[in-house]
PLY file of the C-alpha trace (Angstrom):
ply
format ascii 1.0
element vertex 292
property float x
property float y
property float z
element edge 291
property int vertex1
property int vertex2
end_header
55.50 18.94 -50.53
58.11 17.15 -48.82
58.42 17.86 -45.02
61.43 16.53 -43.19
60.61 14.22 -40.39
64.11 13.05 -39.54
63.55 13.55 -35.86
60.15 13.95 -33.61
60.70 14.41 -30.06
58.24 13.42 -27.30
57.59 15.99 -24.61
55.46 15.31 -21.57
52.55 17.55 -21.65
52.39 17.89 -17.95
55.94 19.46 -17.88
55.52 23.23 -18.56
59.41 23.56 -18.51
59.74 20.93 -21.23
56.88 22.44 -23.36
59.00 25.81 -23.44
62.17 24.12 -24.12
60.55 22.37 -27.07
60.44 25.70 -28.83
64.15 25.86 -29.14
65.14 22.48 -29.85
66.61 21.62 -33.48
64.11 18.61 -34.02
62.07 18.43 -37.26
59.10 18.07 -35.02
57.72 17.96 -31.50
55.18 15.38 -30.05
53.42 16.99 -27.24
52.47 13.65 -25.14
49.39 12.78 -23.15
50.01 9.23 -22.95
53.16 7.34 -21.44
55.03 10.15 -19.77
51.95 11.61 -18.24
50.69 10.13 -14.96
46.92 9.51 -14.70
46.27 12.41 -12.14
47.95 14.61 -14.40
45.99 14.18 -17.87
43.87 17.08 -17.30
46.80 19.61 -16.49
48.56 17.97 -19.60
45.90 18.78 -21.71
45.42 22.35 -20.63
49.14 22.95 -20.77
49.40 21.68 -24.26
46.50 23.72 -25.52
48.13 26.90 -24.22
51.30 26.10 -25.62
50.06 25.69 -29.09
47.98 28.70 -28.84
51.15 30.76 -27.93
52.74 29.30 -30.88
56.68 29.94 -31.11
57.55 26.60 -32.37
58.89 28.09 -35.57
59.02 25.38 -38.71
58.85 22.74 -36.34
55.89 20.08 -36.80
53.62 19.86 -33.79
51.78 16.85 -32.97
49.62 15.69 -29.97
49.85 12.07 -28.77
46.46 11.24 -27.22
45.91 8.32 -25.07
44.44 5.17 -26.69
40.86 4.34 -27.61
40.77 1.77 -24.62
41.06 4.37 -21.94
38.68 6.88 -20.44
40.96 9.76 -21.70
40.66 9.63 -25.32
37.78 11.69 -26.08
38.73 14.67 -24.16
42.20 14.38 -25.58
41.13 14.19 -29.20
38.46 17.03 -28.40
41.38 19.18 -27.23
43.66 18.38 -30.20
41.18 19.12 -32.49
40.16 22.43 -31.15
43.98 23.46 -30.74
45.00 22.69 -34.23
48.25 20.96 -34.20
49.66 19.55 -37.31
48.95 16.00 -36.32
47.32 13.71 -33.98
49.42 10.49 -32.86
46.91 7.96 -31.85
48.49 5.02 -29.76
47.73 1.20 -30.41
45.57 1.90 -33.25
44.58 -1.88 -34.35
41.61 -1.60 -36.71
39.93 0.53 -39.50
37.18 0.89 -36.95
39.78 2.78 -34.54
40.78 5.27 -37.35
36.94 5.95 -38.00
36.31 6.49 -34.49
39.12 8.98 -34.60
37.77 10.58 -37.90
34.16 10.66 -36.49
35.23 12.65 -33.34
37.22 15.21 -35.14
34.28 15.72 -37.72
32.00 16.06 -34.64
33.70 18.93 -33.06
34.61 20.55 -36.66
38.33 19.98 -36.47
40.26 21.78 -39.18
40.76 19.66 -42.35
44.49 20.37 -42.21
45.05 18.23 -39.02
46.34 15.00 -39.89
46.28 11.55 -38.01
49.08 9.11 -37.71
48.60 5.61 -36.36
50.96 3.99 -33.74
51.56 0.72 -34.74
51.94 -1.19 -31.51
49.96 -4.60 -31.64
50.12 -7.98 -33.34
46.67 -7.20 -35.07
48.05 -3.73 -36.18
51.19 -5.23 -38.06
49.05 -8.10 -39.61
46.55 -5.68 -40.97
48.77 -2.82 -41.88
47.75 -2.96 -45.41
44.10 -2.29 -44.38
44.99 0.41 -42.09
46.99 1.91 -44.70
44.41 1.68 -47.53
41.92 3.58 -45.02
43.97 6.45 -45.99
41.81 6.57 -49.15
38.87 7.74 -47.15
39.46 11.45 -46.19
37.49 10.97 -43.16
40.33 9.19 -41.45
43.01 12.00 -42.20
45.75 9.22 -41.99
49.06 10.46 -43.07
51.17 7.66 -41.91
52.51 5.32 -38.95
54.80 5.16 -36.27
56.00 1.84 -35.51
56.10 0.91 -31.79
58.92 -1.58 -31.02
58.50 -1.62 -27.23
54.78 -2.57 -27.23
54.93 -4.98 -30.03
57.94 -6.72 -28.10
55.49 -6.86 -24.89
52.49 -8.39 -26.77
54.51 -10.64 -29.07
57.11 -11.66 -26.57
59.86 -10.84 -29.05
63.11 -9.71 -27.38
64.35 -6.29 -28.02
67.93 -7.18 -28.78
70.57 -5.13 -30.63
69.88 -5.25 -34.39
66.28 -6.02 -33.95
66.55 -9.16 -36.19
63.38 -10.73 -35.16
61.48 -7.68 -35.77
62.70 -6.88 -39.09
60.02 -8.85 -40.84
57.30 -6.87 -39.11
59.10 -3.37 -39.73
59.38 -4.04 -43.67
55.80 -5.29 -43.63
54.54 -2.02 -42.45
56.84 0.14 -44.52
55.46 -1.79 -47.81
51.93 -1.09 -46.47
52.76 2.47 -46.16
54.55 2.83 -49.40
51.82 1.03 -51.27
49.50 3.62 -50.28
51.45 6.70 -50.63
52.15 7.13 -46.64
55.12 8.17 -44.40
56.47 6.00 -41.42
58.56 6.76 -38.64
60.61 4.40 -36.45
60.04 4.10 -32.95
62.12 5.56 -29.99
65.29 3.89 -28.77
65.02 3.65 -24.98
68.64 3.49 -23.75
69.19 7.21 -24.65
72.80 6.75 -22.82
74.12 4.27 -25.30
75.14 6.68 -28.10
76.65 3.90 -30.24
73.63 1.84 -30.23
71.39 4.51 -30.85
73.24 5.67 -33.95
73.37 1.97 -35.34
69.55 1.72 -35.06
69.11 5.29 -36.58
71.28 3.94 -39.48
69.35 0.54 -39.63
65.91 2.56 -39.63
67.26 4.85 -42.66
68.32 1.82 -44.44
65.17 0.09 -43.87
63.08 2.89 -45.30
61.74 4.86 -42.29
61.57 8.45 -42.96
62.80 9.36 -39.58
62.77 8.44 -35.79
60.76 9.40 -32.91
62.94 10.50 -29.67
62.76 10.46 -26.14
65.77 12.56 -25.01
66.95 15.87 -26.47
70.44 14.47 -26.74
69.37 12.27 -29.77
68.10 14.73 -31.93
71.58 15.79 -33.46
72.65 12.50 -34.30
69.38 11.52 -35.70
69.23 14.58 -38.00
72.63 13.88 -39.37
71.81 10.13 -40.02
68.55 10.84 -41.87
70.09 13.68 -43.85
71.24 12.95 -47.29
75.11 13.14 -47.20
76.66 15.67 -49.32
78.30 13.25 -51.72
74.64 11.41 -52.44
73.23 14.89 -52.93
75.92 15.63 -55.43
75.42 12.41 -57.42
71.75 12.97 -57.30
72.29 16.47 -59.09
74.84 14.73 -61.58
72.00 12.25 -62.58
69.22 14.84 -63.12
71.70 16.89 -65.12
72.52 13.97 -67.27
69.03 13.20 -68.30
68.21 16.88 -68.76
70.76 16.84 -71.59
69.05 17.11 -75.27
70.62 13.89 -76.36
69.17 11.83 -73.51
65.61 13.44 -73.62
64.10 10.19 -75.22
66.27 7.70 -73.45
65.33 5.53 -70.81
68.73 4.50 -69.64
72.23 6.42 -70.27
75.68 5.52 -69.28
77.24 7.83 -66.48
80.66 7.31 -64.94
80.90 3.84 -66.13
77.52 2.79 -64.93
73.98 2.20 -66.49
71.73 4.77 -65.04
67.75 4.37 -65.60
64.83 7.05 -65.30
64.08 5.31 -62.16
67.28 6.78 -60.74
66.39 10.02 -61.80
63.00 9.98 -59.79
65.12 8.78 -56.82
67.55 11.53 -57.36
64.83 14.24 -57.39
63.35 13.01 -53.98
66.76 13.16 -52.77
67.13 16.81 -53.90
63.55 17.68 -52.41
64.41 16.30 -49.02
67.62 17.97 -49.05
66.28 21.46 -49.80
63.40 20.88 -47.50
66.08 20.00 -44.76
68.10 23.19 -45.59
64.90 25.32 -45.49
64.49 24.10 -41.69
67.57 25.85 -41.05
68.58 22.68 -38.41
0 1
1 2
2 3
3 4
4 5
5 6
6 7
7 8
8 9
9 10
10 11
11 12
12 13
13 14
14 15
15 16
16 17
17 18
18 19
19 20
20 21
21 22
22 23
23 24
24 25
25 26
26 27
27 28
28 29
29 30
30 31
31 32
32 33
33 34
34 35
35 36
36 37
37 38
38 39
39 40
40 41
41 42
42 43
43 44
44 45
45 46
46 47
47 48
48 49
49 50
50 51
51 52
52 53
53 54
54 55
55 56
56 57
57 58
58 59
59 60
60 61
61 62
62 63
63 64
64 65
65 66
66 67
67 68
68 69
69 70
70 71
71 72
72 73
73 74
74 75
75 76
76 77
77 78
78 79
79 80
80 81
81 82
82 83
83 84
84 85
85 86
86 87
87 88
88 89
89 90
90 91
91 92
92 93
93 94
94 95
95 96
96 97
97 98
98 99
99 100
100 101
101 102
102 103
103 104
104 105
105 106
106 107
107 108
108 109
109 110
110 111
111 112
112 113
113 114
114 115
115 116
116 117
117 118
118 119
119 120
120 121
121 122
122 123
123 124
124 125
125 126
126 127
127 128
128 129
129 130
130 131
131 132
132 133
133 134
134 135
135 136
136 137
137 138
138 139
139 140
140 141
141 142
142 143
143 144
144 145
145 146
146 147
147 148
148 149
149 150
150 151
151 152
152 153
153 154
154 155
155 156
156 157
157 158
158 159
159 160
160 161
161 162
162 163
163 164
164 165
165 166
166 167
167 168
168 169
169 170
170 171
171 172
172 173
173 174
174 175
175 176
176 177
177 178
178 179
179 180
180 181
181 182
182 183
183 184
184 185
185 186
186 187
187 188
188 189
189 190
190 191
191 192
192 193
193 194
194 195
195 196
196 197
197 198
198 199
199 200
200 201
201 202
202 203
203 204
204 205
205 206
206 207
207 208
208 209
209 210
210 211
211 212
212 213
213 214
214 215
215 216
216 217
217 218
218 219
219 220
220 221
221 222
222 223
223 224
224 225
225 226
226 227
227 228
228 229
229 230
230 231
231 232
232 233
233 234
234 235
235 236
236 237
237 238
238 239
239 240
240 241
241 242
242 243
243 244
244 245
245 246
246 247
247 248
248 249
249 250
250 251
251 252
252 253
253 254
254 255
255 256
256 257
257 258
258 259
259 260
260 261
261 262
262 263
263 264
264 265
265 266
266 267
267 268
268 269
269 270
270 271
271 272
272 273
273 274
274 275
275 276
276 277
277 278
278 279
279 280
280 281
281 282
282 283
283 284
284 285
285 286
286 287
287 288
288 289
289 290
290 291
């Protein structure tokens, strides 16, 4: 089943008001955060509030993730333990750099008997993670890792590699496409990282469109004001949906049943285009079911 992940919004777990507000925002998913947005002395409070928020439910059809602290901190064990018991849809782990990191998370979830429905998402935020993206994605073959996909983290990558974060991200595109290829080779999904200058509406829209065209499934966000534009950009446009239906209908004609390619509106259309069209329809139907 295809699940829309056009927009996933980070919300600080230490802010009770933000957690309540998250229940009514039109994002496809909410990431309840224990990491960057939570001060060290508020980690325990954030843990408790997130657990209570998930237990209270009320998030509707929105996917709910918990972002833990990274494995090089003293907080991660308590974070993963709480997350495994709270039963979100996913656990987002920062700065995953090795298969051993994935196994560590998987082992902890197994030790506490976490429900098998809880998936793990790895944040790709280090040079090592980018270089070993294929190895990380391949680890999804081991059910213990629960790996469902990546979230590309441009800000931390820029910090570690000294690549400048300039409009268009030209210097980072080879790293992005490398990670996207790794996920697709192993049947995983991948989301783009956040755009920090939330007051720059045009810049945000351009980066969303770039991310969509590069092959990201959606984008993580840091401000509710970014949700609407992100949803629009990552939603197949009406003309694309109409064309997809037309391609599928053409191949369903009896005279085309055995053909690998057909002529449609003056163009050659192959069965691979029909496969792409079916995915377009599936994601459009899933988005319509979300009601956002």
